[in-house]
C-alpha positions as CSV (number, residue, x, y, z in Angstrom):
1,M,101.1,99.4,121.9
2,E,102.0,97.9,118.6
3,I,102.0,99.6,115.1
4,V,101.4,97.9,111.8
5,V,103.1,99.1,108.8
6,I,101.9,97.3,105.5
7,G,104.6,97.5,102.6
8,G,108.4,97.3,102.7
9,G,109.1,100.0,100.3
10,L,110.7,103.6,101.0
11,A,107.6,104.9,102.7
12,G,106.9,101.9,104.8
13,C,110.5,101.7,105.9
14,E,110.6,105.1,106.6
15,A,107.3,104.8,108.8
16,A,108.6,101.6,110.6
17,W,111.9,103.3,111.3
18,R,110.5,106.5,112.6
19,A,107.7,104.7,114.9
20,A,110.7,102.4,116.1
21,K,112.8,105.3,117.2
22,E,109.9,106.9,119.0
23,G,110.1,103.5,121.4
24,L,107.1,101.8,119.6
25,R,107.0,98.2,118.7
26,V,106.5,98.0,115.0
27,V,105.3,94.9,112.7
28,L,106.3,95.5,109.2
29,Y,104.6,93.2,106.7
30,E,106.2,92.8,103.3
31,M,104.7,90.0,100.7
32,R,108.0,89.5,98.8
33,P,109.4,87.1,98.3
34,K,106.5,84.9,99.0
35,K,104.5,87.0,96.4
36,T,106.2,89.4,94.2
37,T,105.3,92.1,91.6
38,P,105.8,92.6,87.8
39,A,108.5,95.5,88.7
40,H,110.4,94.0,91.6
41,K,113.4,91.7,91.4
42,S,114.5,90.9,94.9
43,D,113.2,90.5,98.4
44,K,115.1,93.2,99.8
45,L,113.2,96.3,101.5
46,S,112.9,99.7,100.0
47,E,114.0,98.3,96.2
48,L,114.3,100.9,93.8
49,V,112.1,99.5,90.6
50,C,112.2,102.5,88.4
51,S,115.3,104.8,88.4
52,N,118.4,104.8,90.6
53,T,118.1,108.4,91.0
54,L,116.2,110.5,93.9
55,G,116.4,113.6,92.0
56,S,118.4,117.0,92.3
57,T,120.3,117.8,95.4
58,E,119.9,121.5,95.1
59,I,117.9,123.2,97.6
60,T,116.8,125.6,94.9
61,T,114.8,122.8,93.3
62,G,111.7,121.0,94.9
63,A,113.1,117.8,95.2
64,G,116.5,119.0,96.6
65,L,114.8,121.1,99.1
66,L,112.6,118.1,100.0
67,K,115.6,116.0,100.8
68,A,117.2,118.6,103.0
69,E,114.1,118.5,105.0
70,M,114.4,114.7,105.1
71,L,118.0,115.0,106.3
72,M,116.7,117.2,109.3
73,L,113.9,114.7,110.1
74,G,116.4,111.7,110.1
75,S,115.4,109.9,107.2
76,I,116.8,106.4,106.9
77,T,116.6,106.9,102.8
78,L,119.0,109.8,102.9
79,E,121.3,107.7,105.3
80,A,121.7,104.9,103.0
81,A,121.8,107.3,99.7
82,Q,124.7,109.2,101.2
83,L,126.3,106.1,102.1
84,F,126.2,104.5,98.6
85,R,125.9,107.5,96.2
86,V,127.2,107.4,92.4
87,P,128.0,110.0,90.3
88,A,125.0,111.7,88.8
89,G,125.7,115.4,88.2
90,G,123.3,117.5,90.7
91,A,121.2,114.3,91.2
92,L,121.4,112.0,93.9
93,A,121.8,108.7,92.4
94,V,122.4,105.3,94.5
95,D,123.8,101.9,93.8
96,R,120.3,100.2,94.4
97,E,121.6,96.8,95.3
98,K,123.8,98.3,98.2
99,F,121.2,100.9,99.1
100,S,118.5,98.2,99.5
101,Q,120.6,95.9,101.2
102,Y,121.4,98.7,104.0
103,I,118.0,99.6,104.8
104,T,117.0,96.0,105.1
105,Q,119.8,95.1,107.6
106,K,119.0,98.1,109.5
107,L,115.4,97.3,110.0
108,L,116.3,93.7,110.7
109,Q,118.7,94.7,113.3
110,E,116.2,97.2,115.0
111,P,115.0,95.8,118.5
112,N,111.8,97.5,118.0
113,V,111.0,96.0,114.5
114,E,109.8,92.8,113.6
115,V,109.6,92.0,109.7
116,V,107.0,89.4,108.8
117,R,107.3,88.1,105.2
118,E,103.6,87.3,104.3
119,E,100.9,89.3,102.4
120,L,98.1,90.8,104.6
121,R,95.3,90.9,102.5
122,E,93.1,92.9,105.0
123,I,93.9,96.5,106.6
124,P,93.4,95.5,110.6
125,K,90.9,98.0,111.9
126,D,91.6,97.5,115.7
127,R,95.0,98.6,115.6
128,I,97.1,101.8,114.7
129,V,98.1,101.0,111.0
130,V,100.3,102.8,108.4
131,V,99.4,101.7,104.7
132,A,102.3,102.1,102.6
133,T,101.4,99.4,99.7
134,G,102.6,101.8,97.1
135,P,101.9,101.7,93.4
136,L,102.1,97.7,92.9
137,S,99.7,97.0,95.5
138,S,98.4,93.3,95.7
139,E,94.9,92.5,94.4
140,A,93.4,91.6,97.9
141,I,94.9,94.6,99.7
142,T,93.8,96.9,96.9
143,E,90.4,95.7,97.1
144,D,90.2,96.3,100.8
145,I,91.5,99.7,100.4
146,R,88.8,100.3,98.0
147,R,86.1,99.3,100.4
148,L,87.7,101.3,103.1
149,V,88.3,104.8,101.5
150,G,84.7,104.3,99.7
151,Y,85.8,105.9,96.6
152,E,87.1,104.0,93.5
153,T,90.8,103.9,93.7
154,L,92.4,105.6,90.5
155,Y,95.6,104.5,88.7
156,F,98.3,105.2,86.0
157,Y,101.0,103.6,84.2
158,D,104.4,104.2,85.0
159,A,107.3,102.5,82.8
160,I,111.1,101.6,83.6
161,S,113.9,102.5,81.7
162,P,116.5,100.0,80.3
163,I,119.9,99.3,81.9
164,V,123.1,98.3,79.9
165,E,126.2,96.7,80.6
166,A,129.0,99.7,80.3
167,E,131.6,97.6,78.5
168,S,129.2,97.0,75.7
169,V,128.8,100.8,74.9
170,D,130.9,102.3,72.2
171,F,132.3,105.6,73.9
172,S,133.6,106.8,70.8
173,K,130.3,107.9,69.7
174,G,129.8,110.5,72.4
175,F,131.5,112.4,75.6
176,W,131.1,112.5,79.3
177,A,129.6,115.7,80.7
178,S,126.9,117.1,82.9
179,R,124.4,119.7,81.2
180,Y,125.7,123.0,81.7
181,G,128.8,121.7,83.3
182,K,127.1,120.8,86.7
183,G,128.6,117.8,88.7
184,G,131.3,117.1,86.5
185,D,131.7,114.6,83.7
186,D,128.9,112.3,85.3
187,Y,126.9,111.5,82.4
188,F,127.9,109.8,78.9
189,N,126.1,111.7,76.1
190,C,125.6,109.5,73.0
191,V,125.6,112.0,70.0
192,L,123.1,111.6,67.0
193,S,123.0,113.8,63.8
194,E,120.1,114.8,62.1
195,E,119.8,111.7,59.9
196,E,120.4,109.3,62.9
197,Y,117.8,110.9,64.9
198,R,115.6,110.7,62.3
199,L,115.8,107.1,61.8
200,F,115.6,106.4,65.4
201,Y,112.4,108.7,65.6
202,E,110.5,106.8,62.8
203,E,111.5,103.2,64.0
204,L,110.3,104.5,67.4
205,L,107.1,105.3,66.2
206,K,106.5,102.0,64.0
207,A,107.8,99.5,67.1
208,Q,105.3,97.3,68.7
209,K,104.1,98.2,71.8
210,V,102.8,96.0,74.9
211,E,98.9,97.1,75.0
212,P,97.2,97.5,78.0
213,K,94.6,94.5,78.7
214,D,91.0,95.0,77.7
215,F,89.6,96.0,81.0
216,E,92.5,98.6,81.8
217,R,93.2,102.0,80.0
218,A,96.6,103.5,80.0
219,V,96.7,106.8,81.6
220,H,100.3,108.3,81.9
221,F,101.6,110.7,84.4
222,E,102.9,113.7,82.6
223,G,106.2,113.6,84.5
224,C,106.9,110.2,83.6
225,L,105.7,109.5,80.0
226,P,106.9,106.5,78.1
227,I,109.5,107.8,75.4
228,E,107.3,106.5,72.5
229,E,104.3,108.2,73.7
230,M,106.4,111.4,73.7
231,A,107.6,110.6,70.3
232,R,103.9,110.4,69.1
233,R,103.5,114.2,69.8
234,G,105.8,115.5,67.0
235,F,109.3,115.1,65.5
236,K,111.0,117.6,67.7
237,T,109.3,116.6,70.9
238,L,112.4,114.5,72.4
239,L,114.6,117.1,71.3
240,F,113.2,119.1,74.2
241,G,112.8,116.0,76.5
242,P,115.1,113.2,77.2
243,M,117.2,113.8,74.0
244,K,117.6,117.4,74.3
245,P,121.2,118.6,73.5
246,V,120.9,122.3,75.4
247,G,123.6,122.9,77.7
248,L,126.0,120.3,76.2
249,R,128.7,120.9,73.8
250,D,130.6,118.1,71.9
251,P,134.4,118.5,72.7
252,S,135.3,117.1,69.2
253,T,133.4,119.7,67.1
254,G,132.8,122.6,69.9
255,K,129.3,122.7,68.5
256,Q,126.2,121.5,70.4
257,P,124.8,118.3,68.9
258,F,121.7,118.0,67.0
259,A,120.3,115.2,69.8
260,V,122.1,113.2,72.6
261,V,121.0,110.2,74.6
262,Q,122.6,110.5,78.3
263,L,123.6,107.3,80.0
264,R,124.1,107.3,83.9
265,R,126.0,104.9,86.2
266,E,123.6,102.7,87.9
267,N,126.2,101.2,90.6
268,Q,129.4,102.6,92.3
269,E,131.7,100.7,90.1
270,G,130.3,102.3,87.0
271,T,129.4,98.6,85.2
272,L,126.0,99.6,84.4
273,L,124.4,102.3,82.7
274,S,120.6,103.5,82.6
275,L,119.2,105.3,79.6
276,V,118.1,108.4,81.6
277,G,114.3,109.3,80.4
278,F,113.9,106.3,78.4
279,Q,111.0,104.6,80.2
280,T,109.0,102.6,77.6
281,K,106.2,100.3,77.0
282,L,108.0,98.8,73.5
283,T,107.9,95.1,73.4
284,Y,111.4,93.5,74.6
285,P,112.4,92.5,71.0
286,E,111.3,95.9,69.6
287,Q,113.5,97.8,72.5
288,K,116.5,96.1,71.2
289,R,116.1,96.6,68.0
290,V,115.2,100.3,68.0
291,F,117.7,101.3,71.0
292,R,120.5,99.8,69.1
293,L,119.8,102.2,66.5
294,I,121.4,104.8,68.9
295,P,125.3,105.0,67.7
296,C,126.7,104.0,71.3
297,L,124.3,101.4,71.8
298,R,124.5,99.1,68.5
299,N,126.1,96.5,70.3
300,A,124.9,96.8,73.7
301,T,124.2,94.3,76.0
302,F,120.8,95.0,78.2
303,V,120.7,93.8,81.6
304,R,117.4,95.1,82.4
305,L,114.7,96.2,79.6
306,G,112.0,98.6,79.8
307,S,108.7,97.4,81.2
308,M,105.3,98.8,82.1
309,H,103.3,98.5,85.4
310,R,100.1,99.9,87.2
311,N,100.4,102.1,89.6
312,T,97.7,102.6,92.1
313,F,96.8,105.9,94.3
314,I,93.6,106.8,96.2
315,Q,92.0,110.3,96.0
316,S,93.8,111.5,99.3
317,N,91.8,115.0,99.1
318,R,88.7,113.1,100.0
319,V,90.1,110.8,102.3
320,L,93.1,111.8,104.6
321,T,93.7,114.7,107.0
322,P,97.1,116.6,106.7
323,F,98.5,114.0,109.1
324,L,97.9,111.4,106.5
325,N,95.4,109.6,108.6
326,M,91.7,108.6,107.5
327,R,89.3,111.3,108.3
328,R,87.0,108.9,109.7
329,M,89.1,106.3,111.0
330,E,92.0,108.1,112.9
331,K,94.1,104.8,113.4
332,V,94.4,104.3,109.7
333,F,97.4,106.1,108.2
334,F,98.4,106.0,104.5
335,A,101.9,107.1,103.1
336,G,104.1,106.7,100.0
337,Q,102.8,106.8,96.3
338,I,99.6,105.5,97.1
339,T,98.8,109.0,98.7
340,G,99.3,110.6,95.4
341,V,102.7,112.0,95.6
342,E,105.1,111.3,93.1
343,G,108.9,110.2,93.3
344,Y,111.0,108.3,95.7
345,A,112.0,111.3,97.7
346,A,108.3,112.4,98.4
347,S,107.2,108.7,99.1
348,A,109.8,108.3,101.6
349,A,108.9,111.7,103.2
350,T,105.3,110.9,103.6
351,G,106.5,107.6,105.4
352,I,108.4,109.8,107.8
353,L,105.1,111.8,108.8
354,A,103.0,108.9,108.7
355,G,105.3,107.1,111.2
356,M,105.8,110.1,113.5
357,N,102.2,110.5,113.7
358,A,101.1,107.1,114.2
359,A,103.5,106.9,117.1
360,R,102.1,110.1,118.5
361,L,98.6,108.8,118.2
362,A,100.0,105.5,120.2
363,K,101.2,107.7,122.8
364,G,98.4,110.0,123.1
365,E,100.1,113.0,121.7
366,E,98.8,115.8,119.3
367,L,99.2,114.9,115.8
368,V,101.3,117.3,113.6
369,V,102.3,118.6,110.4
370,P,105.5,120.4,109.2
371,P,104.8,124.4,108.7
372,P,103.4,125.5,105.2
373,E,106.6,126.7,104.3
374,T,108.5,123.7,104.0
375,M,107.9,121.5,101.1
376,L,106.7,118.5,103.0
377,G,104.4,120.6,104.8
378,S,103.0,122.1,101.4
379,L,103.1,118.8,99.7
380,V,100.9,117.1,102.4
381,R,98.5,120.1,102.4
382,Y,98.2,119.8,98.6
383,I,97.3,116.4,98.1
384,T,94.8,116.3,101.4
385,S,93.0,119.7,100.4
386,K,93.2,119.8,96.4
387,E,89.6,120.5,95.2
388,G,88.5,118.2,92.3
389,E,90.3,115.2,90.9
390,L,94.0,114.6,92.3
391,Q,96.4,113.5,90.0
392,P,99.9,112.7,91.0
393,M,102.2,115.7,92.4
394,N,105.9,116.2,92.7
395,P,107.6,118.5,95.0
396,V,107.5,121.6,93.5
397,F,108.0,125.5,94.5
398,G,104.8,126.3,93.3
399,L,103.4,124.5,96.3
400,L,105.1,126.8,98.8
401,P,103.5,130.1,99.7
402,P,105.0,133.4,98.2
403,L,107.4,135.6,99.7
404,E,106.0,138.7,101.3
405,F,108.2,140.8,99.1
406,K,109.3,140.7,95.6
407,V,112.3,139.2,94.2
408,R,112.7,139.4,90.3
409,D,115.5,136.9,90.2
410,K,113.9,133.3,90.0
411,K,117.2,131.6,91.3
412,K,117.6,134.0,94.4
413,R,113.8,134.0,95.0
414,K,113.9,130.3,95.3
415,Q,117.3,130.5,97.6
416,I,115.3,132.6,99.9
417,M,112.3,130.3,99.9
418,A,114.3,127.3,100.6
419,E,116.3,129.1,103.2
420,R,112.9,130.1,104.7
421,A,111.7,126.2,104.4
422,L,114.7,125.0,106.5
423,N,114.5,127.6,109.3
424,A,110.6,127.1,109.8
425,L,111.5,123.2,109.9
426,K,114.2,123.8,112.5
427,G,112.1,125.8,114.7
428,W,109.1,123.4,114.3
429,L,111.3,120.6,115.4
430,S,113.0,122.5,118.4
431,K,109.9,124.3,119.6
432,D,106.8,122.1,118.5
433,L,108.5,118.8,118.7
434,Q,111.6,119.5,120.9
435,L,113.7,117.1,118.7
436,V,116.4,119.5,118.1
């Protein structure tokens, strides 16, 4: 039996890879390069269009625990990320070009996968389908999804951070270090005095922005606010956000700076650096003008400027089962950001589960969901059962069931919960799925 996967992003590639490894034939539809999006730059599968980091690797964080689970589930995303990792402290950042090229080649070489480069304008209703069209779904498929789910599709705006050439950065205006000393000297921290920060802040507020169209309204996800949106909330807001100096000490003074801007390597060679947390909707000329007020970037060459794009997601709590298929159409599965999960790792992880269950449905097997003690299991249960309006959700420890005993130390408590999650997943894989 053939499985159709719509969308060649992280979730779609994971779904196709998983179903193919289960012995099913998969047809993966990706509309690029015939039809592109405002954010994509290439025709490669699993292209990372926002940051190049998949978040923390520490299992005492939600993102880190989820990635540990994904490794146990055979994630192709994690396989590629580990091969093309670039320094980023405790975070898993990748060389985005090599990362996406690797996944593209793996899928093209997989005998059970056929990659079709064309836009699928409607969801097939007579076959098993995984819809992984992502936050930038085409107008045609978005309209078909809207008709299919029966509820108005919601959306929010996400913003992309700029990238600069490393050789254009003035490295005398800061120092290399990771916050709290975690991960070595993985970030360049550009130092700003109070006067330099004030000037930057005032010009940021005055800068011209790209306004939403008349028929759209800007709804920002709190975890990825444009920097100018954060600045509007008060003079010191950025000092508790992307420009916070806490956990850093300037070796030239021995003191904590007033403010910092962190630059992170974008590729393995370190020739490109991205501005951490500087997603923005400023116009291109204003980005260059305002960001060059940052001391280390006064002569910066920008190879990519920030931009806005519309993200689309469904109300999964009204539409999907915990197996990620529709309640009234069991052959139609959804995966990725369109389900209401937030972040690269969560999107890819839902692709694994959707691909697994699509394959199981094709083989007449019982559909499954990881135990509630796992990050993936708790996240999927949340987005498919939350009462009221669903907003995008990150993998966070607050989703996990509490321990049966009290542990006062927060770090230790999370460590115990993480170990419980990984043990539960291992037991589930070996006993219920017989995969270990």
